[in-house]
DRENLO-425451 format. One record per residue: residue in one letter; z, x, y of N, C-alpha, C in turn. Coordinates in pm, whole numbers, padded with zeros to 5 digits, always signed. Atoms other than C-alpha are relative to their C-alpha. Example, Ala and Ser with C-alpha at 12.3 -4.5 7.8 and 13.67 -1.06 7.14 Angstrom:
BEGIN
A+00000+00089-00119+00780+01230-00450+00000+00090+00120
S-00006-00082-00119+00714+01367-00106+00073-00077+00109
***
This chain:
BEGIN
M-00110+00051-00083+01944+05571+03293+00035-00142-00044
K-00044+00132+00044+02144+05277+03168+00079-00070+00112
L-00066+00080-00103+02257+05002+03405+00056-00128-00063
K-00051+00131+00036+02478+04699+03356-00067-00104+00089
P+00067+00102-00081+02331+04370+03480+00061-00016+00139
D-00062+00018-00131+02589+04348+03760-00014+00122+00091
Q+00026-00120-00082+02491+04699+03880-00143+00001+00055
L+00143-00007-00031+02122+04618+03915-00029-00025+00147
A+00029+00034-00140+02125+04458+04261+00030+00117+00093
Q-00037-00114-00084+02307+04753+04419-00094+00117-00023
H+00093-00108+00031+02080+05000+04239-00134-00020+00072
L+00131+00028-00059+01765+04828+04370+00000+00016+00151
Q-00009-00022-00145+01890+04859+04729-00016+00148+00034
R+00006-00145-00025+01901+05239+04691-00129+00064-00051
D+00104-00074+00072+01620+05325+04454-00087-00097-00077
L+00088+00078+00085+01327+05196+04255-00063+00095-00099
R+00053-00087+00105+01246+05364+03924-00141-00043-00040
P+00138+00035+00038+00889+05376+03785-00008-00096-00119
V+00004+00087+00117+00986+05182+03471+00139-00060-00023
Y-00124+00070+00032+01251+04923+03378-00017-00070-00133
L-00001+00071+00128+01337+04790+03034+00117-00097+00000
I-00102+00104+00011+01526+04459+03010+00005-00042-00146
S-00013+00028+00143+01658+04409+02658+00117-00094-00026
G-00109+00092+00034+01860+04116+02522-00050-00137-00037
D+00036+00133+00048+01863+03767+02376+00057-00113+00085
E-00054+00105-00088+02028+03583+02666-00103-00026+00109
P+00118+00018-00087+01732+03430+02854+00031-00010+00148
F-00027+00018-00143+01900+03337+03183+00023+00134+00068
Q-00029-00130-00062+02038+03685+03255-00122+00091-00003
S+00122-00082+00008+01716+03850+03136-00098-00041+00109
D+00092+00048-00104+01506+03631+03365+00050+00037+00139
M-00056-00033-00131+01742+03693+03656-00020+00149+00032
A+00021-00144-00020+01720+04072+03609-00146+00029+00033
C+00143-00019-00027+01339+04054+03596-00035-00047+00141
R+00028+00053-00133+01334+03843+03911+00049+00094+00109
Q-00053-00096-00098+01554+04092+04097-00093+00120+00015
I+00090-00116-00004+01322+04380+04005-00132-00039+00064
R+00126+00049-00056+01014+04174+04093+00009-00010+00152
E-00017+00017-00144+01151+04089+04438+00016+00135+00070
A-00016-00133-00059+01256+04449+04507-00133+00074+00005
A+00131-00065+00002+00911+04575+04404-00092-00056+00108
Q+00084+00063-00102+00736+04326+04629+00039+00046+00140
A-00050-00044-00131+00956+04429+04921-00043+00144+00031
Q+00038-00140-00021+00847+04790+04868-00150+00023-00018
G+00144-00016-00007+00475+04722+04869-00076-00016-00129
Y+00071+00024+00125+00394+04642+04507-00059-00141+00006
S+00057+00131-00033+00166+04360+04612-00086-00059-00112
E+00079+00051+00111-00047+04333+04297+00089-00011-00124
R-00081+00023+00118+00103+04193+03977-00089-00036-00119
E+00077+00027+00121-00037+04193+03624+00096-00015-00118
Q-00088+00028+00113+00123+04051+03309-00072+00021-00133
F+00051-00020+00135+00075+04145+02945+00098-00063-00099
H-00083+00060+00105+00206+03941+02650-00040+00063-00134
V+00029-00072+00124+00232+04143+02331+00000-00097-00118
D+00010+00080+00122+00108+03958+02022-00057+00088-00110
G+00048-00078+00114-00034+04063+01687-00124+00081+00028
G+00125-00071-00026-00369+04167+01831+00000+00076+00131
F-00008-00064-00131-00244+04337+02147-00057+00142-00005
D+00060-00133-00011-00443+04645+02253+00084+00083+00097
W-00090-00079-00082-00192+04901+02379-00074+00093+00096
E+00075-00092-00087-00466+05116+02533-00026-00060+00138
Q+00026+00062-00129-00518+04860+02808+00115+00021+00098
L-00115-00024-00087-00172+04948+02943-00030+00111+00100
Q+00032-00112-00089-00279+05287+03082-00127-00028+00079
A+00125+00032-00070-00625+05157+03170+00029-00086+00122
S-00035+00086-00112-00469+04890+03390+00074+00077+00108
A-00076-00079-00097-00233+05139+03554-00094+00084+00087
S+00095-00084-00074-00534+05345+03659-00099-00080+00083
N+00100+00085-00065-00722+05048+03797+00067-00088+00105
L-00061+00075-00109-00571+04939+04130-00105-00082+00073
S+00089+00085-00079-00724+04655+04326-00029+00066+00135
L+00036-00054-00131-00905+04744+04650+00094-00051+00109
F-00084+00063-00101-00662+04516+04833+00148+00027-00019
A-00142-00028+00027-00336+04652+04689+00027+00149+00003
E-00040-00141-00003-00154+04977+04750+00075+00037-00128
K-00080-00026+00120+00080+04944+04451-00006-00121-00093
K+00010+00106+00100+00090+04742+04130+00128-00009-00083
L-00109+00028+00093+00369+04580+03927-00061-00051-00130
M+00049+00041+00131+00285+04558+03558+00118-00050-00083
E-00107+00059+00083+00496+04329+03339-00047-00009-00144
L+00030-00001+00143+00497+04378+02963+00108-00081-00071
R-00096+00090+00065+00662+04100+02762-00020+00000-00150
L+00002+00003+00146+00748+04130+02395+00087-00116-00047
P-00082+00110+00048+00871+03821+02208+00123+00051-00074
A-00124-00037+00068+01222+03827+02060-00029+00037-00145
G+00018-00044+00138+01237+04014+01732-00118+00093-00021
K+00117-00087+00013+00923+04219+01803+00025+00132+00071
S-00013-00132-00059+00931+04594+01867-00138+00056+00030
P+00132-00057-00032+00652+04812+02010-00073+00055-00122
G+00065-00061+00115+00589+04971+01671-00056+00137+00034
A+00055-00134-00021+00411+05303+01632-00104+00005+00111
P+00101-00006-00108+00106+05224+01853+00064-00026+00137
G-00063+00031-00128+00324+05069+02125+00091+00112+00046
G-00086-00112-00036+00577+05352+02113-00079+00118+00055
K+00087-00109-00047+00296+05605+02153-00055-00030+00139
A+00056+00039-00129+00146+05410+02444+00106+00005+00111
L-00106-00002-00100+00479+05375+02625+00040+00144+00035
T-00032-00142-00026+00557+05746+02585-00109+00063+00086
A+00112-00055-00078+00211+05833+02718+00002-00054+00142
W-00007+00060-00134+00257+05594+03011+00102+00074+00086
V-00105-00071-00074+00581+05769+03112-00047+00139+00039
E+00044-00137-00026+00417+06111+03088-00117+00008+00097
A+00115+00001-00091+00113+06007+03295+00045-00011+00146
D-00029+00009-00142+00097+06015+03673-00033-00142+00048
N+00019+00140-00041+00146+05646+03755+00089-00031+00121
R-00091+00009-00114+00316+05690+04091-00016-00129+00081
D+00022+00123-00076+00164+05373+04239+00016-00126-00086
T-00016+00113+00092+00252+05154+03943+00143-00004-00051
L-00133+00020+00056+00584+05009+03831-00014-00085-00126
L+00008+00070+00128+00623+04898+03469+00133-00069-00029
L-00118+00080+00033+00868+04617+03387-00019-00057-00140
I+00009+00042+00140+00928+04560+03015+00118-00092-00031
S-00108+00089+00045+01125+04266+02876-00020-00028-00149
M+00007+00020+00144+01207+04227+02508+00137-00044-00052
G-00125+00042+00061+01475+04108+02267+00097+00115-00019
K-00105-00099+00023+01785+04292+02155-00053+00117-00082
L+00042-00121+00069+01731+04651+02041+00106+00044-00099
D-00097-00053+00096+01892+04789+01726+00015+00151+00021
K-00030-00144-00017+02026+05143+01688-00121+00087-00032
K+00118-00079+00037+01710+05269+01519-00100+00003+00114
Q+00095+00006-00112+01494+05152+01808+00049+00085+00118
Q-00055-00077-00111+01729+05318+02057-00005+00151-00026
Q+00016-00142+00031+01677+05649+01878-00147+00044+00005
A+00143-00030+00000+01298+05627+01906-00040+00083+00122
K+00048-00087-00108+01101+05870+02121-00035-00080+00125
W+00041+00080-00115+00960+05594+02342+00120-00052+00079
F-00120+00049-00068+01307+05455+02417+00065+00111+00082
K-00060-00113-00072+01442+05797+02513-00085+00039+00122
A+00088-00032-00112+01137+05855+02734+00021-00100+00114
L-00026+00102-00103+01196+05524+02917+00137+00020+00063
D-00136-00022-00049+01567+05601+02948+00004+00116+00100
K+00001-00116-00087+01493+05937+03107-00076-00024+00130
A+00084+00020-00118+01222+05822+03346+00040-00120+00084
G-00029+00125-00072+01349+05478+03438+00141-00049-00019
A-00132+00062+00016+01635+05237+03388-00007-00104-00111
I-00009+00095+00111+01743+05031+03087+00118-00092+00025
I-00105+00100-00022+01940+04710+03131+00010-00083-00127
Q-00022+00075+00123+02083+04566+02810+00084-00124+00032
I-00064+00129-00030+02180+04200+02832+00079-00047-00120
W-00085+00054+00106+02470+04061+02630+00044-00141+00038
P-00049+00135-00032+02582+03697+02602+00135+00005+00069
V-00130+00010-00067+02872+03595+02824+00095-00072-00095
E-00095+00059+00094+03167+03535+02590+00089-00102+00071
A-00086+00106-00056+03412+03248+02635+00104+00057+00096
A-00103-00059-00086+03677+03478+02782-00057+00051+00132
Q+00064-00051-00121+03426+03612+03037-00057-00110+00088
M+00067+00110-00070+03292+03272+03140+00067-00034+00134
P-00060+00030-00131+03553+03198+03414-00037+00102+00108
G+00036-00102-00098+03481+03531+03585-00144-00011+00042
W+00143+00016-00031+03105+03474+03562-00020-00118+00094
I+00013+00120-00084+03139+03125+03712+00053+00025+00140
Q-00058-00025-00132+03365+03240+03992-00092+00088+00085
A+00091-00090-00073+03126+03520+04088-00124-00075+00048
R+00119+00076-00038+02825+03283+04089+00031-00100+00111
M-00039+00095-00104+03014+03030+04301+00023+00071+00133
Q-00026-00074-00123+03131+03289+04552-00129+00050+00062
A+00130-00041-00054+02773+03414+04585-00069-00114+00074
R+00055+00118-00068+02688+03058+04695+00089-00046+00116
G-00088+00036-00111+02969+03051+04951+00110-00096-00036
M-00106+00092+00044+03206+02836+04741+00124+00079-00040
Q-00128-00062+00034+03574+02917+04691+00076-00093-00093
P-00063+00093+00094+03689+02742+04373+00145+00038-00029
D-00136-00031+00043+04055+02710+04276-00001+00025-00151
P-00002-00035+00143+04162+02830+03926-00028-00118-00092
A+00021+00117+00085+04167+02476+03782-00148-00040-00003
A+00143+00033-00006+03809+02416+03899-00081+00097-00086
V+00071-00101+00079+03690+02742+03743+00019-00025-00149
Q-00028+00023+00141+03861+02664+03412-00075-00123-00053
L+00071+00122+00041+03712+02314+03397-00150+00028-00014
L+00142-00035+00008+03366+02450+03469-00029+00087-00122
A+00020-00088+00116+03406+02720+03203-00003-00079-00129
E-00005+00082+00120+03494+02458+02943-00128-00084-00014
R+00114+00090+00006+03204+02232+03033-00134+00072-00012
L+00128-00070-00008+02937+02499+03075-00011+00117-00096
E-00001-00115+00088+03025+02750+02805-00124+00009-00087
G+00110-00026+00093+02734+02905+02619-00137-00040+00048
N+00131+00044-00050+02455+02772+02841-00011+00041+00146
L-00001-00055-00136+02408+02992+03146-00104-00065+00090
L+00102+00065-00082+02088+02825+03261+00052-00134+00052
A-00058+00128-00044+02254+02482+03268+00116+00024+00095
A-00114-00031-00086+02563+02642+03422-00047+00030+00142
D+00048-00035-00133+02365+02790+03711-00056-00123+00072
Q+00055+00122-00060+02186+02459+03770+00112-00093+00046
E-00113+00086-00038+02516+02270+03774+00074+00055+00121
L-00067-00061-00115+02669+02520+04017-00080-00023+00128
E+00083+00027-00117+02373+02474+04251+00013-00147+00042
K-00022+00142-00031+02412+02096+04225+00136-00021+00066
L-00134+00011-00057+02782+02135+04299+00001+00046+00145
R+00007-00050-00138+02700+02338+04611-00066-00103+00091
L+00068+00101-00081+02461+02070+04732+00089-00121+00026
L-00085+00118-00014+02716+01794+04672+00126+00028+00083
C-00130-00031-00062+03031+01970+04796-00011+00093+00120
G+00014-00096-00109+02895+02228+05036+00076+00128-00026
E-00072-00126+00013+03040+02572+05092+00148-00021+00032
G-00143+00011-00025+03413+02641+05111+00076-00033-00127
A-00090+00026+00112+03699+02525+04890-00056-00107-00094
V+00040+00096+00103+03624+02344+04562+00116-00015-00097
D-00109+00021+00094+03890+02182+04343-00049-00071-00126
A+00036+00057+00130+03898+02037+03992-00049-00144+00012
E+00042+00139-00016+03861+01678+04114-00147-00009+00042
Q+00141-00002-00039+03530+01761+04283-00090+00038-00117
V+00076-00041+00118+03411+01934+03967-00010-00117-00098
E-00003+00112+00093+03515+01637+03753-00101-00107+00039
A+00089+00105-00047+03312+01402+03968-00147+00042-00001
A+00138-00045-00024+03002+01619+04001-00070+00063-00119
V+00063-00085+00101+02943+01828+03690+00004-00067-00137
S+00008+00056+00135+02826+01697+03355+00042+00105-00101
D-00040-00091+00107+02931+01848+03025-00124+00060-00063
S+00123-00064+00047+02653+02099+02951+00027+00112-00099
A-00035-00108+00093+02834+02319+02701-00095+00001-00119
R+00081-00014+00119+02617+02452+02421+00067+00105-00087
F-00077-00089+00086+02788+02612+02126-00084+00044-00119
D+00064-00037+00125+02694+02786+01809+00109+00014-00107
V-00095-00001+00110+02853+02813+01468+00088+00125+00002
F-00079-00122-00004+02973+03168+01534+00115-00012+00100
A-00109+00028-00094+03173+03058+01838+00104-00089-00066
L-00091+00088+00073+03323+02789+01615+00090+00080-00093
V-00076-00084+00094+03430+03045+01354+00107+00080+00073
D-00096-00083-00073+03596+03272+01610+00111-00084+00061
A-00103+00087-00055+03778+02982+01775+00101-00039-00109
A-00089+00035+00111+03918+02881+01434+00090+00118-00037
L-00078-00117+00038+04029+03235+01350+00106+00033+00105
L-00095-00029-00107+04197+03276+01689+00105-00109+00017
G-00096+00109-00011+04383+02949+01643-00017-00084+00125
E+00027+00077-00122+04221+02794+01950-00050-00139-00041
T+00038+00127+00062+04228+02442+01808-00073-00093+00096
Q+00067+00090-00094+04131+02251+02124-00144+00043+00023
R+00136-00050-00020+03830+02473+02185-00083-00020-00128
M+00070+00019+00126+03739+02457+01817-00047-00145-00017
L+00037+00141+00012+03742+02075+01822-00111-00036+00099
R+00107+00023-00096+03527+02076+02137-00133+00051-00054
I+00122-00056+00055+03276+02299+01963-00052-00087-00115
F+00041+00092+00106+03274+02073+01656-00073-00121+00059
N+00062+00117-00063+03200+01775+01882-00135+00034+00062
G+00125-00043-00060+02932+01972+02067-00110+00019-00104
L+00099-00023+00105+02756+02080+01747-00047-00132-00062
R+00036+00130+00057+02769+01729+01608-00089-00079+00096
G+00079+00071-00100+02636+01584+01933-00141+00056+00015
E+00131-00062-00008+02347+01833+01930-00086-00027-00123
G+00076+00035+00119+02246+01706+01587-00010+00112-00103
L+00004-00109+00097+02322+02027+01395+00036-00053-00139
E-00026+00043+00137+02315+01981+01019+00135+00054-00047
P-00132-00045+00048+02666+01996+00861-00009+00119-00095
V+00011-00110+00096+02535+02234+00593-00002+00136+00070
L+00002-00126-00073+02478+02503+00860+00140+00039+00046
V-00139-00027-00038+02836+02470+00984+00078+00048-00122
L-00069-00040+00123+02962+02490+00625-00039+00142-00040
W+00045-00137+00033+02750+02802+00568+00076+00103+00081
A-00069-00098-00087+02910+02979+00867+00147+00011-00037
L-00142-00003+00035+03264+02880+00770+00021+00067-00136
T-00015-00056+00134+03216+02968+00403-00024+00150+00000
R+00031-00143-00010+03059+03303+00485+00120+00078+00053
E-00114-00068-00059+03359+03393+00700+00120-00004-00093
I-00115+00012+00091+03618+03264+00452-00015+00097-00117
R+00023-00092+00111+03459+03464+00170+00029+00144+00042
S-00023-00134-00051+03468+03778+00384+00150+00026+00020
L-00143-00018-00023+03831+03726+00485+00080-00001-00130
S-00065-00001+00130+03928+03651+00128-00006+00140-00061
G+00014-00137+00050+03791+03992+00028+00088+00099+00073
M-00084-00092-00078+03968+04172+00311+00148-00024-00027
A-00140+00032+00030+04294+03990+00238+00041+00058-00135
W-00028-00058+00131+04268+04106-00124+00023+00151+00012
L-00019-00144-00021+04229+04468-00011+00137+00029+00060
I-00131-00019-00064+04537+04436+00210+00112-00023-00102
A-00100+00027+00103+04732+04284-00082+00011+00116-00099
Q-00002-00116+00088+04637+04594-00283+00058+00125+00066
G-00066-00112-00068+04800+04818-00024-00079+00066+00111
E+00077-00060-00109+04520+04900+00217+00046-00056+00135
S-00039+00044-00133+04586+04879+00590-00103-00098+00056
L+00091+00094-00065+04432+04617+00816-00124+00074+00050
E+00114-00077-00053+04213+04882+00982-00093+00046-00110
Q+00085-00043+00112+04091+05009+00645-00085-00116-00051
A+00074+00118+00047+03995+04658+00539-00112-00036+00097
L+00102+00030-00101+03811+04596+00866-00115+00099-00007
S+00102-00104+00007+03628+04926+00829-00088-00018-00122
Q+00079+00018+00122+03521+04856+00469-00100-00114+00014
Y+00089+00114-00018+03372+04524+00574-00085+00011+00127
R+00083-00030-00117+03212+04681+00881+00013-00106+00109
I-00026+00096-00108+03375+04445+01129-00011+00074+00132
W+00021-00071-00126+03247+04552+01471+00111-00033+00099
N-00115+00007-00091+03490+04597+01761+00017-00137+00065
K-00004+00127-00071+03400+04272+01931+00066-00111-00084
R-00052+00105+00088+03512+04070+01627+00131+00037-00066
K-00124-00041+00065+03822+04264+01528+00117-00092+00035
A-00113+00085-00042+04055+04039+01729+00006-00130-00078
P-00009+00124+00077+03961+03704+01566+00020+00024-00150
V-00014-00026+00143+03928+03854+01216+00143+00045-00032
S-00137-00046+00021+04264+04031+01247+00099-00115+00010
A-00089+00116-00015+04428+03710+01368-00003-00085-00126
G+00011+00079+00123+04295+03525+01063+00069+00067-00118
L-00062-00073+00111+04413+03795+00823+00153-00001+00011
R-00146+00005-00018+04763+03792+00973+00054-00140-00028
R-00047+00138+00013+04781+03413+00950+00007-00045-00146
H+00009+00053+00135+04679+03357+00587-00002+00111-00105
S+00000-00092+00113+04733+03531+00254-00131-00013-00077
V+00121+00005+00081+04461+03605+00002-00006-00131-00078
R-00002+00124+00077+04572+03300-00198-00049-00118+00083
R+00043+00111-00086+04522+03067+00097-00149+00009+00032
W+00143-00014-00027+04179+03212+00178-00081-00042-00122
Q+00071+00041+00121+04075+03163-00186+00005-00152-00016
G-00010+00146+00005+04203+02805-00169-00100-00066+00094
M+00098+00055-00094+03981+02748+00134-00143+00011-00055
L+00130-00009+00064+03682+02867-00069-00023-00119-00093
Y+00011+00119+00086+03752+02591-00322-00023-00126+00084
Q+00018+00114-00089+03779+02345-00033-00143-00005+00053
A+00138-00007-00049+03442+02463+00103-00098-00048-00108
A+00086+00046+00110+03285+02406-00241+00005-00151-00013
A-00012+00146+00007+03421+02051-00240-00076-00067+00114
I+00073+00055-00115+03273+01991+00107-00150+00004-00026
E+00143-00009+00033+02935+02107-00020-00043-00119-00085
R+00033+00117+00084+02946+01831-00281-00006-00127+00084
V+00001+00116-00089+03028+01578-00007-00132-00003+00079
I+00122-00008-00080+02734+01699+00206-00122-00038-00083
K+00114+00029+00088+02498+01672-00093+00005-00141-00059
G-00011+00137+00051+02620+01320-00169+00052-00010-00140
R-00053-00001+00137+02783+01417-00498+00148-00037-00006
A-00141+00040-00007+03133+01326-00380+00019-00085+00125
A-00027+00089-00113+03280+01067-00145+00062+00078+00115
G-00060-00063-00117+03374+01163+00209-00097+00007+00116
A+00081-00016-00121+03249+01216+00564-00013+00150+00028
P+00016-00146-00014+03099+01569+00600+00067+00059+00123
W-00056-00059-00122+03202+01627+00963+00152-00004-00002
D-00146+00007+00009+03559+01508+00901+00053+00108-00093
E-00043-00103+00094+03585+01740+00603-00010+00139+00062
L+00017-00129-00066+03453+02032+00807+00110+00025+00102
V-00108-00014-00098+03707+01966+01082+00131+00035-00071
Q-00121-00030+00075+03986+01967+00822+00004+00147-00042
L+00007-00141+00040+03869+02306+00696+00021+00091+00120
G-00018-00080-00120+03847+02444+01049+00145+00002+00045
L-00141+00008-00039+04199+02324+01128+00087+00085-00092
K-00077-00082+00094+04330+02492+00814-00019+00148+00033
M+00024-00140-00039+04165+02820+00917+00080+00035+00124
A-00072-00024-00125+04329+02783+01259+00151-00001-00017
G-00144-00003+00025+04672+02750+01097+00071-00130+00023
V-00062+00131-00020+04730+02379+01155+00044-00052-00137
N-00052+00053+00125+04954+02238+00882-00040-00146-00014
L+00050+00136+00022+04781+01929+00747+00081-00067-00109
L-00075+00075+00101+04970+01660+00560-00091-00030-00118
P+00085+00032+00116+04846+01609+00203-00039-00146+00000
R+00047+00137+00004+04641+01299+00153+00077-00080-00106
K-00064+00090+00096+04808+01004-00015-00106-00051-00097
P+00100+00051+00095+04640+00890-00335-00036-00143+00031
A+00046+00136-00031+04433+00576-00296+00061-00100-00096
***
């Protein structure tokens, strides 16, 4: 049984499955889902709690042994199994999880949290067994376009009624950092109380806690969102990110779009080019926007510009790395830049 994160609370009011798998790389939402399940289990008599952290020497046999060993003072037990990001159960773990599902563990609830699962893992026997017996909640990052809705829902749950300008300002300041966002919303509730909240109150109370990554920067440039792109540049620079990592992300994308633009110039359709480069659905909009904006010649010109920026970063040519990177980002976004005057 697959559940979306926003369906979990309602599900827990009706039912409690014997096993839950929380999968994803967004820590705030993953922790919140685990907390909801933990609280629901406690309310239904799962008074004993035991945690297992999977490392290189983890003994999977202790999972079933623990399920069979209830405390004299507890009627039911909650077992939490935590796998670090990037680690899968493997063959021994998959066998142990399948056996756990098949065993009679009616007084035990198993809560598993792990990183994002790939397609191969989702085809494994253990995953299908968990899906059939319990519930699987896959966590995805909240994208920039979804951030206003997420903020509004979290504020309304706290009894606040923000106006659209307040929501937009919060989305800009808190994008990409849900933990900081939730903390700021709680601070805002304490300062402003419940009821109406406007942009002026937000401006006075909420710090700029946005955290960005180079992939958000690339998509903002391709979509032509210059103001957001410049904010991300400033955020990355303020966080101390090395310019070479930003250049890597931009160059990687430019090289890919240069190849797709060449295919289109040879007569292939946009969809065919996207398919050949295996552009997943979530990224088709920014990539398509970039391909419609620039020709293959312009994308190739940007590759030469990226090579020149690399020399600047390595100290082999004069210039300020971050300024050069911003110029490249603006060109990707379609901003017409005036040619530099010779010194």
